[in-house]
C-alpha positions in Angstrom: 56.8 80.7 22.0 57.1 80.1 25.7 60.1 82.5 26.4 58.5 85.4 24.4 55.2 84.7 26.2 56.9 84.5 29.7 58.0 88.2 29.3 54.2 89.3 29.2 52.5 86.5 31.3 55.1 85.0 33.6 55.8 81.3 34.4 52.2 80.5 33.3 53.3 81.1 29.7 55.1 77.6 29.7 51.7 76.0 30.5 49.8 78.0 28.0 52.4 76.9 25.3 51.8 73.2 26.1 48.1 73.8 25.7 48.6 75.5 22.4 50.7 72.5 21.1 47.7 70.3 22.1 45.4 72.5 20.2 47.5 72.3 17.1 47.3 68.6 17.3 43.6 68.7 17.3 43.6 71.1 14.3 45.9 68.6 12.4 43.5 65.8 13.2 40.8 68.0 11.7 43.0 68.3 8.5 43.5 64.6 8.5 39.7 64.0 8.7 39.0 66.4 5.8 41.5 64.6 3.7 39.8 61.3 4.4 36.5 62.7 3.8 37.6 63.7 0.2 37.8 59.9 -0.6 34.0 59.8 -0.2 33.0 63.2 -1.1 35.3 64.7 -3.6 34.4 67.9 -5.5 34.0 66.6 -9.1 35.6 69.7 -10.7 38.6 69.1 -8.6 39.0 65.3 -8.8 42.2 65.2 -10.8 43.7 61.6 -10.6 47.3 60.9 -10.3 46.9 57.8 -12.2 43.9 55.6 -13.0 45.4 52.9 -10.9 44.9 53.9 -7.4 47.9 51.8 -6.2 50.4 54.3 -7.9 49.3 57.0 -5.4 49.3 54.6 -2.5 53.0 53.4 -3.3 54.2 57.0 -3.6 52.4 57.8 -0.4 54.0 55.0 1.4 57.5 55.9 -0.1 57.0 59.4 1.4 55.3 58.3 4.6 57.7 55.9 5.9 60.7 58.1 6.1 58.4 60.9 7.4 57.1 58.8 10.3 60.8 57.7 11.0 62.0 61.4 11.0 59.1 62.4 13.2 59.7 59.7 15.8 63.3 60.4 15.9 62.7 64.1 16.3 60.2 63.5 19.2 62.4 61.0 20.7 65.4 63.3 20.7 63.5 66.3 21.9 61.9 64.3 24.7 59.1 65.9 26.7 59.9 69.2 24.9 57.8 67.9 21.9 54.6 68.3 23.8 55.4 70.2 27.0 58.0 73.0 26.8 60.5 73.4 29.8 63.1 75.7 30.7 65.4 72.9 31.6 65.6 71.4 28.0 68.9 71.3 26.4 69.2 71.5 22.5 71.7 70.0 20.1 70.8 66.4 20.8 70.5 63.4 18.5 69.1 64.4 15.1 69.0 68.0 16.1 72.8 67.9 15.5 72.0 67.6 11.8 68.7 69.4 11.2 66.8 71.9 13.3 63.2 71.1 12.6 63.0 67.2 12.1 59.5 67.1 13.7 57.9 69.7 11.6 59.6 68.2 8.3 58.4 64.6 9.3 54.9 65.7 10.4 54.0 67.8 7.5 55.6 65.5 5.0 52.9 62.9 6.2 50.1 65.2 4.9 51.7 65.2 1.5 52.0 61.3 1.8 48.3 61.2 2.5 47.4 63.2 -0.3 49.3 61.0 -2.6 47.6 58.0 -1.0 44.2 59.5 -1.9 45.3 59.7 -5.4 44.3 63.3 -6.0 46.5 65.7 -7.9 44.5 68.7 -6.6 45.1 67.6 -3.0 48.8 67.1 -3.7 49.0 70.6 -5.0 46.8 72.1 -2.1 48.5 70.3 0.7 52.1 70.8 -0.5 51.5 74.7 -0.9 49.8 74.7 2.6 52.5 72.6 4.1 55.3 74.8 2.7 53.6 78.0 3.9 52.8 76.6 7.4 56.4 75.0 8.0 58.1 78.2 7.0 55.8 80.4 9.4 56.0 77.9 12.3 59.7 77.5 12.0 60.2 81.3 11.8 58.4 82.0 15.0 59.9 78.9 16.8 63.4 80.1 15.9 62.7 83.7 17.2 61.8 82.3 20.4 64.7 79.8 20.4 67.2 82.8 19.9 65.7 84.5 22.8 65.8 81.4 24.9 69.4 80.2 24.1 71.0 83.4 22.8 74.2 83.2 20.9 74.6 79.5 21.1 71.4 79.1 19.1 72.5 81.6 16.4 75.8 79.6 16.1 73.8 76.5 15.8 71.6 78.0 13.2 74.5 79.0 11.1 76.0 75.5 11.1 72.9 73.3 10.9 70.4 73.2 8.2 66.7 73.9 8.9 65.3 70.9 7.1 68.1 69.2 5.5 71.7 68.7 6.7 74.2 71.4 5.5 76.9 69.8 3.3 80.3 71.4 3.7 82.9 70.9 1.1 86.5 71.6 1.9 88.6 72.4 -1.0 92.3 72.2 -0.7 94.3 74.7 -2.7 97.0 73.5 -4.8 100.4 75.3 -4.5 
């Protein structure tokens, strides 16, 4: 939330926000390490398998993971440097952001779900999915509050016309006379 922080801390807030984004990356790496540790050290009472054949979970994980990676990469490419280092000069509404407001969040957090499937653990799927839904809603809420302060009415209009995680489908009905 660089704009909100700037009101209290001045120009330094933009650099602090970049450091916070790096810290989140370290936290996410820790989550990935914990998921991989589950493979070797599962909790026996919570070791509910999706299927006896481990490849079922791996195939489902790959089917979720590939579109997630593509969405994440496209979101990062279209956001440019803003992905890791927020800047006042950044313009909005480019590329995939014309269709969904949070492609990076959706792509990134879906990868955790894909990983849980690949580990073949029903417990991890439930746990990670619940955690991801809560985190993505909280992160998106605060991000949007800051974007409204940053871009004003143009972001409010954008928010009304563009879906948060999935494109808005508009149906036009013609009246018969």
